[in-house]
N, C-alpha and C positions, 0 to 999 in steps of 0.2 A: 289040791290048795295051794293056794298062794302065799307067798308070805314076806314082810322087807327084810332087805337086807342092806346097810348101808359098808361105804369103801374106806374105809380112815386113812390116812398117813400118815407113818409117826416115823423114827428114826427113837424114842424114847426119852427125849425131853423137849420136843417139837408134834406139836401134833396139828394135822390138818383135818379137820371132821366134813364129812358128808352130811350134811342137815336133810340132804332129802331123803337118801337113798330109795332103791328099785323096790319094786313088785317083784317078783319073779319070783318061778316053778319049785326052786327047793335049791335046796346049798350050790348044788354040781351047779347050775344056772346061775349063780353067785360067783363061782367058780371061776369056770369061764368069759362071764363078762369082766373078771378080776384080770386074768389073763388075757384081756384085747387092751384092757384101762393100761395096765402096764405095759404090753405093747407099744399103743402108742405115746407112748409116755419115752420110751426109750425109742420108737421112728426120730422124731420131734431134737433130741438128742445126735441124731442122724449117726454120732461111731461113741464107741463104748467112752464110760466117763465114769466118772469116782463120784457125781454130783448126785444118787444115789446111795452112793455105799448106805451100811445101816441102816436104810430107811426098807419097812417093810408097809403091803399095805395089810390090815385088820379088816374083816372082814364079820360084822356082828348083825345081831337078830336082832329083833323091835324091842326087845327087853332091856337092849344089851350089851349081854353076853356075844362073847368072841368064840367066834367057830370057826375061824380057817387064818389062816396067815401066810403070806404069799413075801416074801426079802426082793425086795426090787435090784438086786446090785448087779452090779454090769452085766451083759452077757459072755456064757446062757443063763437061761432062765435055771434056778436052782431050784431042790425042791422045794414041797409046799407043805404043810400041816395043818393036819385034824384039828379042835378043839374041844 
């Protein structure tokens, strides 16, 4: 059964909301999508920078519950956490 997941970016003060979300098979698919999106953000920067320092991607489910957090810290990708 598919669920809708949202991929919000925040530094704790500012938030860039994902108002559309994606219908995905499960949390594993959502985390995989998030990691690819973060890799694309980093590729656009071309070199390690502090642009995303302190930012994180918060994955929420259809009810707004945070289910996973991935820091956007400069390279390499740091540990993710389950909520």
